[in-house]
C-alpha positions in Angstrom: 117.6 4.9 -42.5 114.5 3.9 -40.8 114.2 2.1 -37.4 111.6 -0.3 -36.2 110.3 2.2 -33.7 110.0 5.0 -36.4 108.0 2.7 -38.7 105.8 1.6 -35.8 105.1 5.1 -34.6 104.5 6.6 -38.1 101.1 8.3 -37.9 98.6 9.1 -40.6 98.4 12.6 -41.9 95.9 14.5 -44.0 97.8 13.4 -47.1 99.8 10.3 -47.9 103.6 10.7 -47.3 106.8 8.6 -47.6 109.5 7.6 -45.1 112.7 6.7 -46.9 115.0 3.9 -45.8 117.6 4.3 -48.6 118.4 2.3 -51.7 115.0 3.1 -53.1 113.1 1.5 -50.3 110.4 3.6 -48.6 107.3 3.3 -46.4 104.2 4.8 -47.9 101.8 6.0 -45.1 98.3 6.5 -46.3 95.9 9.0 -44.8 93.8 6.1 -43.5 96.8 4.9 -41.5 97.7 1.9 -43.6 101.5 1.5 -44.3 102.9 0.0 -47.5 106.4 -1.0 -48.4 107.5 0.2 -51.9 110.8 0.1 -53.9 111.6 2.8 -56.4 114.0 1.7 -59.1 115.0 2.2 -62.7 114.9 -0.5 -65.4 115.3 -0.2 -69.1 115.6 3.6 -68.8 112.2 3.9 -67.0 111.3 4.8 -63.4 109.3 2.0 -61.7 107.8 1.1 -58.4 107.6 -2.4 -56.9 105.1 -3.3 -54.1 106.9 -5.2 -51.3 104.0 -5.8 -48.9 102.0 -4.2 -46.0 103.4 -3.3 -42.6 103.3 -5.0 -40.1 102.7 -8.2 -42.0 106.1 -7.4 -43.7 108.6 -6.1 -41.2 111.4 -3.6 -41.8 114.0 -6.4 -42.0 111.9 -8.4 -44.5 111.3 -5.3 -46.6 115.1 -4.7 -46.8 115.7 -8.4 -47.7 113.1 -7.9 -50.5 114.9 -4.8 -51.7 118.3 -6.6 -51.9 116.7 -9.5 -53.8 115.1 -7.1 -56.3 118.5 -5.3 -56.8 120.2 -8.7 -57.5 117.6 -9.3 -60.2 118.2 -5.8 -61.7 122.0 -6.4 -61.8 121.2 -9.7 -63.6 119.2 -7.9 -66.2 115.8 -9.1 -64.8 113.0 -6.7 -64.1 111.6 -7.6 -60.6 108.2 -6.4 -61.6 108.1 -8.9 -64.4 109.3 -11.6 -62.0 106.4 -10.7 -59.7 103.9 -10.9 -62.5 105.2 -14.3 -63.6 105.0 -15.6 -60.0 101.4 -14.4 -59.7 100.5 -16.1 -63.0 102.1 -19.3 -61.8 100.3 -19.1 -58.6 97.0 -18.5 -60.4 97.6 -21.5 -62.7 98.5 -23.6 -59.7 95.3 -22.6 -57.9 93.2 -23.4 -61.0 94.8 -26.9 -61.1 94.5 -28.0 -57.5 93.2 -31.5 -56.8 90.0 -30.0 -55.4 89.3 -27.9 -58.6 90.1 -30.8 -61.0 88.1 -33.3 -58.9 85.1 -31.0 -59.0 85.5 -30.6 -62.8 85.6 -34.4 -63.2 82.6 -34.9 -61.0 80.4 -32.3 -62.8 81.5 -33.7 -66.2 80.4 -37.2 -65.3 77.5 -36.8 -62.9 74.8 -37.0 -65.6 76.1 -40.5 -66.6 75.8 -41.9 -63.1 72.8 -43.1 -61.1 71.9 -40.9 -58.2 73.2 -43.4 -55.7 76.6 -43.5 -57.5 76.8 -39.7 -57.6 76.0 -39.5 -53.9 78.6 -42.1 -53.0 81.4 -40.4 -55.1 80.6 -37.0 -53.7 80.9 -38.4 -50.2 84.2 -40.1 -51.1 85.6 -36.8 -52.4 84.3 -34.5 -49.7 85.1 -36.7 -46.7 88.1 -38.8 -47.7 90.0 -37.1 -50.6 89.6 -33.3 -50.8 90.4 -32.6 -47.1 93.8 -34.2 -47.5 94.7 -33.5 -51.1 92.4 -30.6 -52.2 94.7 -27.6 -51.7 97.7 -29.0 -53.5 98.4 -28.4 -57.3 97.7 -31.8 -58.8 101.0 -31.9 -60.6 102.8 -31.7 -57.2 101.1 -34.7 -55.7 103.3 -37.8 -55.5 102.5 -41.4 -55.1 103.4 -41.3 -51.4 100.8 -38.5 -50.9 98.1 -40.7 -52.3 99.3 -43.7 -50.3 99.0 -41.8 -47.1 95.3 -41.1 -47.8 94.7 -44.8 -48.5 96.6 -45.9 -45.4 94.5 -43.5 -43.3 91.4 -45.4 -44.4 93.1 -48.8 -43.8 94.1 -47.8 -40.3 90.5 -47.3 -39.3 89.5 -50.5 -40.9 87.6 -49.0 -43.8 89.0 -51.3 -46.4 86.1 -51.1 -48.8 86.2 -47.3 -48.7 89.9 -47.4 -49.4 89.3 -49.4 -52.5 86.6 -47.1 -53.6 88.7 -44.0 -52.9 91.6 -45.4 -54.9 89.2 -46.0 -57.8 87.9 -42.4 -57.7 91.4 -41.0 -57.4 92.4 -43.0 -60.5 89.6 -41.5 -62.5 90.3 -38.0 -61.3 94.0 -38.3 -62.2 93.1 -39.9 -65.6 90.9 -36.8 -66.3 93.9 -34.6 -65.3 96.1 -36.4 -67.9 93.4 -36.1 -70.5 93.1 -32.3 -69.9 96.9 -31.9 -70.0 97.2 -30.8 -66.3 99.7 -33.7 -65.7 101.6 -36.1 -67.9 101.5 -39.2 -65.6 98.7 -40.8 -63.6 100.4 -42.0 -60.3 97.4 -44.1 -59.1 98.3 -47.3 -61.0 101.5 -47.4 -59.1 99.5 -48.0 -55.9 98.2 -51.4 -57.3 98.5 -53.9 -54.5 99.0 -51.3 -51.8 95.7 -52.0 -50.0 95.3 -55.2 -48.0 93.0 -57.7 -49.6 89.4 -57.1 -48.7 87.3 -59.9 -47.4 84.3 -60.2 -49.6 81.4 -61.2 -47.5 78.2 -62.4 -49.2 75.0 -60.5 -48.5 73.0 -61.8 -45.6 70.4 -63.9 -47.3 68.1 -66.8 -46.3 68.0 -69.6 -48.8 66.3 -72.4 -46.8 62.6 -72.8 -47.4 61.7 -73.2 -43.7 63.6 -70.1 -42.7 62.2 -68.1 -45.5 58.7 -69.2 -44.7 59.1 -68.0 -41.1 60.5 -64.6 -42.4 57.5 -64.1 -44.7 55.1 -64.8 -41.9 56.9 -62.3 -39.7 56.7 -59.7 -42.5 53.0 -60.1 -42.7 52.8 -59.6 -39.0 55.0 -56.5 -38.9 53.2 -53.7 -37.0 55.3 -50.7 -38.2 54.3 -48.2 -40.8 52.2 -49.3 -43.8 54.8 -47.9 -46.2 57.6 -49.9 -44.7 55.5 -53.1 -44.3 54.6 -52.9 -48.0 58.2 -52.4 -49.0 59.1 -55.4 -46.8 56.4 -57.6 -48.4 57.4 -56.6 -52.0 61.2 -57.1 -51.4 61.2 -60.9 -51.9 58.5 -60.7 -54.7 60.5 -58.1 -56.7 64.1 -58.8 -55.7 65.3 -55.6 -57.3 68.0 -53.4 -55.9 67.0 -51.7 -52.6 67.5 -48.2 -53.9 65.3 -48.9 -57.0 62.5 -50.4 -54.9 62.6 -47.5 -52.3 62.6 -44.9 -55.1 59.8 -46.5 -57.1 57.5 -43.9 -58.7 53.8 -44.3 -59.5 54.5 -43.2 -63.1 56.8 -46.2 -63.6 54.0 -48.6 -62.9 51.4 -50.2 -65.2 49.3 -52.1 -62.7 46.7 -53.1 -65.3 49.5 -54.6 -67.4 51.4 -55.9 -64.3 54.6 -54.2 -65.3 57.2 -51.9 -63.6 59.4 -50.0 -65.9 62.6 -48.8 -64.2 64.1 -46.0 -66.3 67.8 -46.6 -67.2 68.6 -43.3 -65.5 67.7 -44.9 -62.1 69.7 -48.0 -62.6 72.9 -48.6 -60.5 75.1 -48.5 -63.6 73.8 -46.2 -66.3 74.5 -47.3 -69.8 73.2 -45.3 -72.7 73.3 -48.5 -74.8 70.9 -50.3 -72.5 67.1 -50.0 -72.4 64.8 -49.3 -69.4 64.5 -52.4 -67.2 61.1 -54.1 -67.5 60.0 -55.9 -64.4 56.9 -58.2 -64.7 54.8 -58.1 -61.5 53.0 -61.0 -60.0 49.4 -60.8 -58.9 50.5 -60.6 -55.3 52.8 -57.7 -56.0 50.1 -55.8 -57.9 47.7 -56.4 -55.0 50.1 -54.9 -52.6 50.6 -51.8 -54.8 46.9 -51.3 -55.3 46.5 -51.6 -51.5 49.0 -48.8 -50.8 47.7 -46.5 -53.6 45.1 -44.7 -51.5 47.8 -43.8 -49.0 50.6 -42.5 -51.3 48.9 -42.4 -54.8 48.8 -38.6 -54.6 52.6 -38.5 -54.3 55.4 -39.0 -56.8 56.8 -41.9 -54.9 55.1 -45.2 -54.0 57.0 -45.3 -50.7 57.1 -41.8 -49.3 59.5 -40.6 -46.7 57.9 -40.3 -43.2 59.6 -37.0 -42.5 59.3 -35.4 -46.0 56.5 -36.7 -48.2 58.1 -35.1 -51.3 61.0 -37.5 -51.0 61.1 -41.3 -51.2 61.7 -43.7 -48.3 65.2 -45.1 -47.9 66.4 -48.7 -48.0 67.6 -48.2 -44.5 64.0 -48.2 -43.2 63.6 -51.8 -44.4 66.8 -53.0 -42.7 65.7 -51.2 -39.6 62.4 -53.0 -39.7 64.2 -56.3 -40.2 66.2 -55.7 -37.1 63.1 -54.8 -35.1 61.7 -58.2 -36.1 64.8 -59.9 -34.7 66.7 -60.5 -37.9 70.4 -59.5 -38.1 70.9 -57.6 -41.4 74.6 -58.4 -41.4 74.4 -62.2 -40.9 70.9 -63.4 -41.5 68.8 -61.3 -44.0 69.1 -57.8 -45.4 67.0 -55.8 -47.9 69.7 -56.4 -50.6 69.9 -60.1 -49.6 66.4 -60.8 -51.1 68.2 -60.7 -54.4 70.5 -63.5 -53.4 67.5 -65.3 -51.8 65.5 -65.2 -55.1 68.5 -66.0 -57.3 69.5 -69.1 -55.3 66.0 -70.5 -54.7 64.7 -69.8 -58.2 67.7 -71.8 -59.5 68.1 -74.5 -56.9 64.6 -75.0 -55.7 62.4 -74.1 -58.7 64.8 -74.9 -61.5 64.5 -71.8 -63.6 67.4 -70.9 -65.9 69.9 -68.5 -64.4 69.7 -66.3 -67.5 66.0 -65.6 -66.9 66.7 -64.8 -63.2 69.5 -62.5 -64.1 67.4 -60.6 -66.6 64.6 -60.3 -64.0 66.9 -59.0 -61.3 68.3 -56.3 -63.6 71.8 -57.6 -63.9 73.6 -57.2 -67.2 73.5 -60.4 -69.2 75.8 -60.6 -72.2 75.8 -62.8 -75.3 78.8 -64.8 -76.4 80.2 -61.7 -78.2 80.1 -59.7 -75.0 77.1 -57.6 -76.1 74.4 -56.8 -73.5 71.1 -58.6 -74.2 68.0 -56.5 -74.8 66.0 -56.0 -71.5 62.9 -57.5 -73.1 64.6 -60.8 -73.7 62.7 -63.8 -72.1 59.9 -61.4 -71.0 57.1 -64.0 -71.5 59.1 -66.6 -69.6 59.9 -64.2 -66.9 56.2 -63.3 -66.5 55.5 -67.0 -65.8 58.6 -67.3 -63.6 57.7 -64.4 -61.4 54.1 -65.6 -60.8 55.3 -69.1 -59.9 57.9 -67.5 -57.5 55.1 -65.5 -55.8 52.9 -68.6 -55.5 55.9 -70.5 -54.1 56.4 -67.8 -51.4 52.7 -68.1 -50.6 53.1 -71.8 -50.3 56.0 -71.4 -47.9 54.0 -69.0 -45.7 51.0 -71.4 -45.7 53.3 -74.4 -44.7 54.9 -72.3 -41.9 51.5 -71.4 -40.5 50.5 -75.1 -40.8 53.8 -76.1 -39.1 54.9 -78.2 -42.1 57.5 -76.5 -44.3 59.0 -78.4 -47.2 60.9 -77.4 -50.3 57.8 -76.7 -52.4 56.1 -78.3 -55.3 56.9 -75.9 -58.1 60.0 -77.6 -59.5 60.6 -76.3 -63.0 61.8 -78.5 -65.8 65.2 -77.4 -67.1 
């Protein structure tokens, strides 16, 4: 029998050699000095060898325990080599079905149907909040409590909105796992009601004429970059989603026709059944775009990134400018808040139909049967509406400069 000292001191020779421990167990010492535990045994009338590990990762005692376990299998009519192969296959299957692997499959399968902002957000949720805690585990071994701990971790740090979004993404990943027969049950619905109710805060938005007039004057007087100032000036005129404005491309614009065509691929929610979004432009908006053309017209994007001209500016640059002007983007006015500003004031101050406003802002409007209206619906009316809105904003600026802001004189008949 071998001893720990003998095993430790076994030196390499010119040729590999064996040191026997009895019962078929031996230490194979290679000429390079590596030491391997092996078990020689007979099964089904054939001589076989089973690898038991490498010394010193596997000690003499552990090698003997592995030998005894193999002998028990042989006595039970089971070939330990076949058991080993089955274990490897099982481990391989488990590794191919970890949460990380399946989450990545789901992501790659769906990314082409998402807007770029949605894909970026879901990638961040996976990489920062899900995979670090669930990624290494086979998905069929994850229990409801495992998922709850991930959500509670987000709740504890006050990230309630992120917790809701993470739960939604987890639900879609597990649903995909069910569809691809990796699991039989999606545990995520069992977590319904597990997150504390989120407080939905409205976007910071000015809806009073006097306040809006002062903001518009401040925007005209902004002394930051021309790119950011133009984005700021266009924000209330266009009232589209910040990401769509910041990512505006010159090839999307027909300045002679006063139209901006936002491809459906750039919309927040991609829907193959919907058309590109047609945004009529006011004379004021066209003038701003023509003014910036000499600066960025050679680029792909209307609003180029200050660090990398090949990329577009970000919505954050507008919010940063708002804060520089003294406006709190959380409580007073944000880039996104211009959508609420326009929606409220076009309805309440100018009297335009909500349906026209919703079409203009790019929100999905459905008919009584639940079908999405065509994006060109009410286009002529929207052309008129957007010009009157721009003229109303000019009136507010003029009244502010004159020190006499009133509600405006563009009331639309309903």
